[in-house]
N, C-alpha and C positions, 0 to 999 in steps of 0.2 A: 339343297336341291338345286338353287340358283346361284350357288357359288362358281365362280372361274366360268360365266356366260360368256358362248361366243355364237353370233350369228352367221349361217352359211350366207345369206342373200343381205347381208346388211346396206343394200344400195334400198330396199323396201321401204327402211325407215324413214325414209327421206320423204316419203308421202303423211309423215305424222303432221305436217305442217299445211295440210289441208285440216285439221281440227281448230286452230287460231281462225283462219279465214274462214272455215262456215260458221263458227260462234258470232264473227262479225257482222257476215252477210246476216244472219238468223235472229241478231238486235237489231241492226240496220233496218232489215222488213217489219220488223215489228212498230220500229218509232213509224214510218213510212206509209203504213197503213191506217187507210182514213176506215171511221168505224163506221157498220151498217145504218146506225137509227143515230140520227143525233136528238139530244132535248136540252135543254135552254139551263136545270141546272142541273148538277148530280152531285149536291149535297146528302141526298135522301139514301145512295148509295157509299157513302161514305159514313153514314151515322149506324146503316145496316150492318155494317164489319165486314170483312173477308172470310170467304169459306174456305175451306182446307182445299178442296178443288181449284180456288181460283188463287191460294197460298202456293202450289203445285203445279202450277200451269206450264214451269220448263222441262218437269218433271220426264216427260218423254223425249225431248232433244236431248237433254243430260245425258240418258239411259244409250240411247243413238248414237252418242258420241266416244259414250265407255265403251259399248259394242263396237265401234271403229277403231278404236286405240287396240284393243285387244286384236282386232283381228290383223290388225298392219302388222302389230310387234309378231303375231303368230306366223303373217305370209313369208318375216324374215326366218324363219327357222333358227329359232334359239337351240342352242345345244350346252348340255354340261358334259365336261368329259374328266374322267378317272383316269387314273393313271397309275404304275405299278411295276414290277418287275417278276422277273422269270431267272431265278437262281438254277444253273447248274454247277454241278461241282466231282471233280475229279477227287474225291477225300482223302485225308493222310490218317491210319488209327495209329495212335501214339499210346506207347505203355512207359507209365515215369514208374521205374523203381527206386527207393527212395531208403535208404540205409538210416535205421531209428535205433543203433547199438547205442550203449553208457556213451562212447568214445565220439560220438556225435555231439555232443553237450561241450567238450572243449570249446574255449572263446578267444579262440585267434582270429573268429568271423565273429561281428555283433549282430544281434546279442551270444550267439553260442553257433555251431555249424546246423544243427538241426532247424533250429528258426529262421536263420538266414536262408538255408536252402527251401523250406515251405514261403518265404515270402515271396523269394524270386522264380521256385515253382507257381505260386497263384499268379506272379505279373506276366507268365509264360502262357497260363493257362486264358487268364484274361484276353491276350492278342491275338490267340484263335477264331477262328471264324466259324468252318465248317466240320470241322474234324474231331472224329471221336478220337479221346482223352481215356485211361486210364488208368488206375492207382496202385501200386502193390508195395507194401512195406516188408522190411523184412530186418533179422536180427541172428537170432540161432535157427528161427524159422521165418517161413515166409507167408505173406497174410496179402489177397486180393481186398483194400481197405474199399476199393470203388473201380465196377467190372467199366467195359468201356461205353461212352456215355458222350449224348451233346448236350446235357442240362449242366452245364459250367456252373450254374448255381449252386446244385448238389454236391458235386463233385469239390467245390472250393469249399465248403463247408466239412467233408469228408477231411478234405488238407489240413486244415485247420485245427480239428482235433485231435490230431498226430500227437504223440506223446512218448518220450525215449520213457521205456521199462513197459509199455504196452506188449509187449515178447520177450521171451527171454532171451539173455544178454549174448551176444557172440555173432560172427560174421560169414555168415553162411549164401557169399555170390552167387557159384551153380545155382540151388535152391528159389533166388530171388529171380534169376535169366531165365530159371525154367520155367517160374510163375509168370514168369510177363510173356513168355513164347506163347505158355497152353492160353492167355488173356487173347493173341494176334492169331492164332496158328488157321483158326477158321475164317478170318478175314478176308473179304475179298475187294479190298481196298488197295488201289494203285500204289502204295505205298504201305509198309508197316515198318514201325521204329520203334526201341526199345533206348529210352533216354536211361541210363544206370546211375545213379549220384554213391560214390562211398567216401570214406576213409580210412579203411582200414585192410588188411591181410585175410582172404579166407582161410577161416578157419574153423568154418564147422557145416555142415550138412552132410545127405548122401550121394549130392550130382557133383561133379569135377565141376568146374567154370569153361572149362575150355570144349569139354563134352556137349556142356550146353550151348555154348555158344556155336557147336558144328549143326547141335537141332536147329537153332534159330537161323543158320544161315538156308538150311532145308526148307527152310519153310518162305525163306524171302524176307528176312528180318534184318535188318541192321540195327546194330547197337552203337548206342553213341554214349560211352563209358567215361563220367566227372571224374576227378578224385581231388577228394576238397582236405583241403590241411596246408597250413602253412611248412614253409622250410626249415627243417630244424626241429623245435622244441613250443608246446602251443599251453599254455596255462590251463589248468582242469581242475575243475572246483571238487572238493571232496569235503563230505561232511563227517563233523567233530564235533563232541561236547561241549566245545566252545564255540560252535554257528561253522561258516565255511571257510575252510582256507583252500586254498592255489595252489597248486604245484603242477611243476613242469613237466611234462612229460614228452616222451621223443613222438615226433608224428612220421606213422611207420606206414604209405602206401604203397602198394605191391604193384610198383607202375610197369612192369614189364608184363605181367600177365593182365593188366586193363590194355595197354596197346595190342597184345594179341586178340584178346577178344573182340576189339572194334575192328581189327585188321580181318579175323575170320569172318567177318560178315558184310564186309565193306562199307564200317562206319570209321569211326575219327575217337580218338581220344584225348582228351582235353585236364590241364590241370589250375584248380581254379587255388591259390590265396588266401583270396580275400573278398570280402563283398563285390567290391567292381567286378572283379576278374569272372565271378561266377555269373554276375549279371553278364557280361560279357560273352562272356561262351554259351547261353542262351539264345543271347540275340543271333549270335551266329550259326545254332540250331535251328532256331524260327528262319534266318534267311534262304538254309539249305531245303528247308523241308515244310515249302509252301502249297498249298494246297492251290488248282488252277479251279479258277473260278469264273463264269460266264455267265454276264450278266444282259434278260433281253429285256431291253423298256417295252412298254407296250401304253395304249391310251384307247377308252372305251368310250364313244362316244354317246348322250342318251338325248331323244330328243324329248324336246319339251314342249313344243307347240300346242300336244292336246290338253297344257295346263292353260290354256290361253283361251283356246274353241272353246272347249265349252261353257265357262261363264260368259264368253260372248254371246253364243248361241241361247242363253239363261235372258242374257238381258236384254236381248232381238225379240224372243218370245214376250217376253214382260211388258216393251213398249210396246209390239202389235197387240195384245190384249188391253193394256191401257186403253191406245188410240180406238180400239172399235168398241170400248164400253163407257167408261169414266169421261175420259178427256176426247170422247167423239164429236166432229164438227159436224154439227146439221145446216146442210145446203143453205 
C-alpha cells in the first residue's frame, strides 16, 4: 500500500518540526512548575510507591503528539501510484506448414532436417509477441496439429511432439497449402501468412500446389516457402539387420514450383542448405512480418490520507476521554 509513496504537498511535512519543539516546551514547563502544596518530607510518598495513574502521567501528551504527527502527514496528501500499459496490436496470423515425410530425416542438417526445422521454428514462435500462430503438418496427407492460437506454450509443446511417421509417407504440398488456407481464410487479421517448409517434390494429394496458391491469393494470404536440403547428396539413415547404416541420396527440391507458389501470393522463396541458413531465413521472415504494437502507459494515484486521518482521530478521542476522566486536573 505504501510502496512508492509520494506527497502532493511535501512542504506540509516541515510542520513536523513542531513535535520536538512542543516536547521540549512540555518537559521544560514541568520542571519549572511549582507545586501547589509544599511539605517538609516526601519520604512517605516514596514508600507508598507509584500508582498506575502516576506512571502514565505523560500518556495524554504522547497521544496528542502522535495524533498531530499523523494529522500533518495526512495533510501532506500521501499518494501511491500504480502503473501499467495498454497494448493495442494489429496482429498477424501465421500458419506454419511443416513437411514430416521420411526424407526429412536426412542428416545434412543437425541432427536431421526435421529436428532442425522444429528447433528453429520453436525459436521463431518464442520471438513473436501477439500474433496468432497455427501449425499444420503434412506428408501424404495434411493434418492440423494446432489451430491458430496465442497460447505459445501449448503450441510449442505440440511442435515438440511431432515425429516423422505420424502420417503416411509422401509429399502433398497442394493439400498442405489448402489446409493452411483453411486455417486462415476466416481471419480478420491485417496480414495472413503461410510459412511452408519442405524438402521434396510434390508427389501426392488431390490438390495441385499452384491451384492451392491461387486460392491463398484470393484470401489475401502470402506464402513464404522454404526448401530445406543441401546441394547434391545428403546422408540418409537406413535401418538394417546390423543397425543404422547411412546411404547418400540425391537432394530433390522442386525450386521452380516453390518459387511460383510464393510469387503467386506475393511471398518469397528461400533455400536453406544448413541450420544457420534456415535460422537466417526465419529471421528475415520475422523482420518482414512484424505486428504493429502500440503501448500506452498509465499511472493511477491512490489517496492514502484516510489511512492516517482515522488513527489520528482515534488517538485524539482517546486523549479527550482520558483528559476528562482518569487524568482530569482539579482546579
